[in-house]
ROVOPA-544243 format. One record per residue (C-alpha): residue in one letter; x, y, z. Coordinates in steps of 0.5 Angstrom, whole numbers, padded with zeros to 4 digits, always signed. Each point is the difference from the previous one (the first is absolute). Last residue first. Example, Ala and Ser with C-alpha at 12.3 -4.5 7.8 and 13.67 -1.06 7.14 Angstrom:
s+0027-0002+0014
a-0002-0007+0002
***
This chain:
x-0082+0029+0294
x-0006-0002-0006
x-0004+0006+0000
x-0008+0000+0001
x-0006+0004+0000
x+0003+0006-0004
x-0006+0005-0002
x-0002+0002-0006
x-0006-0004-0001
x+0003-0006+0002
x+0008-0001+0000
x+0003-0007+0001
x+0008+0000+0000
x+0005-0006+0000
x-0005-0005-0001
x+0003-0007-0002
x-0003-0004-0006
x-0003-0006-0002
x-0002-0004+0006
x-0004-0006-0003
x-0007-0003+0002
x-0003-0006-0003
x+0005-0004-0001
x+0000-0007-0004
x+0006+0001-0004
x+0000+0001-0008
x+0004+0007+0001
x+0001+0001+0007
x+0008+0003+0000
x-0001+0003-0007
x-0006+0004+0002
x-0007-0002-0003
x-0003-0005+0005
x-0002+0005+0005
x-0004+0003-0006
x-0005-0006+0000
x-0002+0002+0007
x+0004+0005+0004
x+0005+0005-0001
x+0003+0003+0006
x+0004+0007+0001
x+0004+0000+0006
x+0002+0004+0007
x+0006-0003+0003
x-0001-0002+0007
x+0004-0007-0001
x+0003+0000-0006
x-0001+0000-0008
x+0004-0004-0005
x-0003+0002-0006
x-0005-0006-0002
x-0002-0002+0007
x-0006-0005+0000
x-0006+0002+0004
x-0003-0002+0006
x-0006+0003+0004
x-0001+0004+0006
x-0007+0002+0001
x-0003+0007-0001
x+0003+0007+0001
x+0007+0003+0002
x+0000+0007+0001
x+0005+0003-0005
x-0004+0007-0002
x-0001-0003-0007
x-0003-0006+0004
x+0004-0006+0001
x-0002-0008-0002
x+0004-0005+0004
x+0006-0004-0002
x+0003-0007+0002
x+0006-0001-0005
x+0002-0006-0004
x+0006-0001-0003
x+0000-0004-0007
x+0005-0005-0001
x-0004-0006+0000
x-0008+0002-0002
x+0000-0004-0006
x+0002-0006+0004
x-0007+0000+0004
x+0002+0001+0007
x+0003-0004+0006
x+0005+0005+0003
x-0004+0006+0001
x+0002+0006+0004
x-0004+0006+0000
x+0003+0007+0002
x-0003+0006+0004
x-0003+0007-0001
x+0001+0002-0007
x-0004+0006-0001
x-0005+0001-0005
x-0003+0005-0006
x-0004-0004-0004
x+0000-0001-0008
***
């Protein structure tokens, strides 16, 4: 699993029919101190995440294990929205 921040949306009107109905969001990996790293990528949203939220991402074959992504051609899925993040006894993130 990766920690990531939702940084945008992706809209595609022409796509494989198996992707119909999936919300696609642009995310960037985040460190435990909430710093963005790496390049943005698109993830299917299985939990109703929104802009600016810190989320949990599954990639590869694990991305096809949620109810919304089962048997769909996705490589990344948002499967959780973080409320808090504590690392080594320090609270590094709390949802406002």
